[in-house]
N, C-alpha and C positions, 0 to 999 in steps of 0.2 A: 505492500497501500506502500502510494507515495505520502511525501510528507511534506506538509507550508505552517508558514511562518507568521502568525499575531505579534504588535509589539508587546514588548517583556511585561508584566503587569497592565492587561486588557483584558485578560477574563479573572473575571473574582473565583472562588470557594462555591461563590449561591448559584451566579448563572448558574441554566440550564443551554443557553445557545449563546449564536456570535455572531459578528459579521469579518467580512474581508475584505478590505479596499486599495487598489495603486495597483504597483508593482504583481504580488502576487495576487489580487483576484484578476487580473489580467493572463500571468500563466495561466491560472485552473483554467478562465473562460475559453479566451482568446484561444489558447497553445494548447493545451491539452484536453476543449473543451471538454470538460467534466458539466453533469446533469443535475435534475434536480432525483434524488433517490438513490444519488451515489455517493458512498462511505466515502471521508480522507480520515489522512489523522494530521495533526495540528497540533503546535509546539511552538510554546515564545518562548523558545534560545535557553532557558533557565534549568530545563531538567521537567517539563511540565509538558503530558503526552493527552495528546485528546484522539475520543471517535467520537468525530463528526457525520452527522448523514445530512448528505442538504437539503435545504427546506424550499429554496427558492433561488435563483438568478436571475439581479438585474440588469441594467445596463454599467455602473460603476462600482456594484458590488455584491454579494455574494452572502444571504445567513446558510444557519448552519444549527443543527440540532445534537447538543451533545448528548452521547450514548456513552461514555466511557469515562472517566480521567483516571489518572496511575499520575507516578513523578517517578524519572528516573535518574538514578541517583550517579549525581558526577563523578571521574574515574579519581583515586585516590593518588595518581600521580599528574602531576603536569608538568608542562614542555613550555617556555615562553621561549623567542625569537626576537634578540633585538636584529635586525642586521641593517648595515648600511644603502644610503639610494642608489640606486642603479642609473646608470646614462640613459641605458630603454627602457620609458615606462613598461613594453612589454613584456620587462626578463622579470620585471619588482612581480607584473599583473599574475605573470605565471607562476612564481612562489608561493603566494598568499593562497590558489586556485588548490596548489598540490598538498602544502600546509594543511590547511583547512580539511582536507580530502580526508589526511595523514592526523587527524587527532591534534593538529595544535592548541593551547589552551588561551594565547597570547603571542600576538608579531607588537612589535616596537621599530617602528621607520627611526634610525638610526645616521646620523650627521659624521664621519667619523674625518681623519686630516684627508685621506684621499682620497673623498668623495666629490665624485666628480656632480654631479646635481645637487646644486644647497640654496635653491628658492628661498623667502623670505615666508618665517612661517606663518603669516597671516594670507600667504595667498596653498596653503595646506586645504581649508575646509574644501574647496572640492575633491582634491586628490581624496580627502579621509574618504570623502562622500563614496565617489567609485571602488574605493581600496572594502569599504563594505558591502556595497553589492559582488562587488567579486565573492567575497568571504561566506555572505548569505546565499549565495549562488551553489557553491563549493557545499554546503551544510548541509543543502533541500535536497540538492544531487547524494549525498554519499551516503544519509539520513541519519545528520547527529540529531542530538538533543540538545545540544549545549551550547550557541556558539562562543565562538570565544572571540576576547577582546581585542580588539584596534583601540590598539594605547597612542594618544599624541607624539609624534616626532621627540627623542631622546636625542641632545649630542654625544658623542661617548662618552667624556666627560658626570655625565648625568648617569647616563645607564652602568659606570663603575658605580655611583654611589647607591642605586635600588637593593632595596631590604628587602627580608622574605623570602628570601628561597635555600634551598637545602643544597643546590649544589650551584656554583657558575662557571661555567668553562667558558675557555675563550681556543674556539679551533682555530690553528693555521697554520698556511704549506711549511714554515720553520718548524716544526715543531719534532720530534723522532717519538713522543710520546703518548701512549697506549694504556691509561693509568683504569686501572679495576676499581667499576662504577658500577653500586645497587643504584637502580632506580626508582624500585616499585615503592611507590607510597611517600616520593618525594615529590620539588616542586623545583625543576630542575632552568638555570637560563644559560642559556648559547647566547655569547656574540658572534656576529657577522660580520666579515668584514664587505668591501665592497672590489670594483678595478683594483686592484696590485695591494689589496691587502691590509693590513696594518701596518704601522710603518712600528722600528724598533723600541721606541719606545712607549706607542702604544703598548710594546702587547707586556714592558715595564712598568708599566702604569697598574695594569688590571691582573698582576702578578701582585704587584704592591698590599691591592687591597683587596687582597683573599680566590680570587681565580684562575681557578686550575685551567695549565696549559692541555691542549691534548690533539694528535694527530687522525687526521680522516684517512690518511693513505696515500704513499706516495706521490699518484698524480694529484694535480692541482686543480682543483672545481672551481669551477663560475659560484658568484657567490648567490646565486637563484640555485643551482646542487648543490653548496655547502649546507644551507636552511631546510632544502627539504631532505637530505642525507639526518641532521641531526635528529628532525622529527620519528624518520624512519628507524634512527637506531635507535631511539624508547624504546619506539613499537615494535619495532621485534624482538626485544629484551625483556619487552614484558607478554609477549610471548607464549613463552612457554612460565607462563603460570597460569595461573585459575580464569576462567572468562574475565571476573568481576573486576579486575586490572587493566584488560586491557582499554586501548583508549577507543 
């Protein structure tokens, strides 16, 4: 059953019906041609799972009756990737899509010394909206009941000061370290450099603030590949445990 989204907090525990508008309505009615009497699965992106019977389809909205509701627990393991903005916007978009499909918990657009694209922060509003739509589409496709968080852009120095993570890792091409890492139940933060990677000074500063360096292998990965690999690495390790731990 396909999964569709309504805004977080828009479905109170007492209500027995809901309305879907905007882009989700367009996708339901114009793309998938959903009709009255069909069943769909709806979430608010925070774990709520609703089985909904479509009762009416209008020109701008769809109404449905809530037949059943439950809550999907958030995975105990969380993976956040702080990744440099990239010169080619399509490559950053590709990372967002694939990382969302793989189960990323959060994404932080980051500006490092070698980041080529560093627009003023006031110009990020339009980009953030586009990035959220990309992540929403990927979450819908992959059936995620918890939407990843798209954080406000940060400088590299600001990213170094982030708290609340059990593991803070900085993969880079000059490292030969493959540390023993225990991911299950941890909140993990990866720093991923852009074109040209991190400077030696950035790697040193990360180490001084508690980040652990690591290697992603012999070949040099492009930034979007490294970001995807980081999420896939955690996901792969979790597959060795019970399904309750999977991303």
